[in-house]
C-alpha positions, -999 to +999 in steps of 0.1 A: -358-500-464-343-513-431-319-483-433-349-456-440-369-468-412-351-451-382-347-417-400-387-420-409-393-424-374-369-397-361-384-370-388-418-358-379-439-328-365-429-320-330-430-294-303-394-279-298-381-255-270-350-233-273-334-214-244-305-191-247-284-178-219-277-140-225-239-132-215-229-167-213-191-160-209-200-134-181-223-159-164-194-186-165-172-161-147-196-151-124-217-180-116-205-219-120-220-237-147-227-262-118-250-235-105-269-234-138-273-269-148-291-282-113-317-255-123-324-271-157-324-306-140-350-295-116-371-277-140-371-312-160-380-331-129-407-308-119-429-322-149-460-340-133-450-372-149-432-404-138-399-412-158-417-439-173-445-416-187-419-393-201-404-424-220-438-431-233-455-400-241-422-383-251-397-355-243-360-352-248-336-326-238-299-317-245-275-286-238-244-274-256-226-243-243-253-216-239-281-235-257-307-257-240-333-276-260-364-298-249-384-315-276-412-341-279-418-372-300-449-356-317-472-327-315-499-338-296-516-314-268-503-336-241-466-332-254-472-294-254-481-295-219-448-314-211-424-292-233-442-260-224-439-268-186-404-279-186-393-248-208-413-224-186-402-237-155-363-235-165-369-199-177-386-190-145-360-206-121-331-189-141-349-156-138-355-159-102-319-167-096-308-137-116-296-154-148-307-136-179-323-158-205-345-158-236-367-188-251-391-199-278-413-228-284-420-236-321-439-269-337-427-281-370-407-313-384-375-322-366-351-348-372-332-361-343-304-381-330-301-376-294-273-401-289-252-381-314-267-344-304-280-340-342-310-319-344-322-309-380-354-292-393-379-265-394-387-266-358-353-259-349-347-231-374-380-214-361-374-217-323-340-204-330-349-176-349-381-164-324-356-172-292-327-153-307-349-124-322-361-112-290-347-079-273-356-087-240-358-117-214-387-133-226-402-168-232-425-170-263-447-190-283-436-186-320-464-185-346-460-220-356-465-232-320-499-209-321-510-223-353-506-260-339-524-248-306-551-236-327-554-271-347-559-287-315-586-264-303-565-249-276-566-211-285-534-191-274-555-162-262-572-184-236-537-197-222-537-182-185-498-175-184-494-158-217-501-126-232-496-110-269-466-092-276-476-055-289-443-038-283-426-037-319-395-032-304-393-065-289-390-087-318-364-086-345-375-068-380-385-097-403-401-119-376-437-122-382-466-124-357-485-127-336-463-138-307-474-146-274-451-145-243-450-158-207-466-130-186-444-133-155-481-140-137-479-168-117-462-161-083-460-134-055-439-128-027-453-108+001-479-095-024-455-085-049-447-101-082-417-128-077-400-116-109-398-081-104-369-081-077-344-103-100-352-083-131-344-051-114-312-064-099-301-078-132-311-044-148-289-027-121-258-044-131-262-043-170-243-023-192-259+006-209-267-010-242-286-039-226-308-019-198-337-016-226-337-056-226-349-056-187-371-025-191-392-039-219-395-072-196-406-052-167-433-032-189-447-063-200-449-077-167-463-044-152-489-046-181-497-082-174-503-072-136-529-046-146-547-070-168-550-094-138-557-066-113-574-037-131-581-023-099-543-012-094-550+011-129 
């Protein structure tokens, strides 16, 4: 029984955030990894909790190659707020710094051995599928995360910074919905949405087969702006 106890403690329902850099080889050539990693660390440090609070309530993080992960100890509302904030802040910082990225948050069972970089379970698979299954630059809540939020009486349609994805071209065939995505709706510079300029700049340097990724993200952003400011219609 002693040998089973650590595994039992490690395998449980958790929030899991997966972020993937697009065109990683190109990023390494054009932007030093030393430029990317501080953004990750700053996003994690921006969480409104002390280091002791993080340890008590529980988020962990790791990275390998072009993949960054953040996960919780359990599936509570408080730990969702920690994982969501850290993941979204990192996503935002990368976009603003013109580093293309996509990500997803799931909820499900996960076995972890952080010291050995071992992560196994439905939560990882789900976040990976919905993260990799986006044909744009986006940060989404997978259906498993949406279901758990509902169980916690936190309906996803009431989340300020998320909107439902309705464009059928965004998600890969076979991925069920609904899916809600970060709406690029929490910042302005001189009265203009702060994500427009970096998305347009990345689109300007993208090859022809990837331009639509940026167009879809920008279209979603513009639609979100009209939801917030219907007078612009």
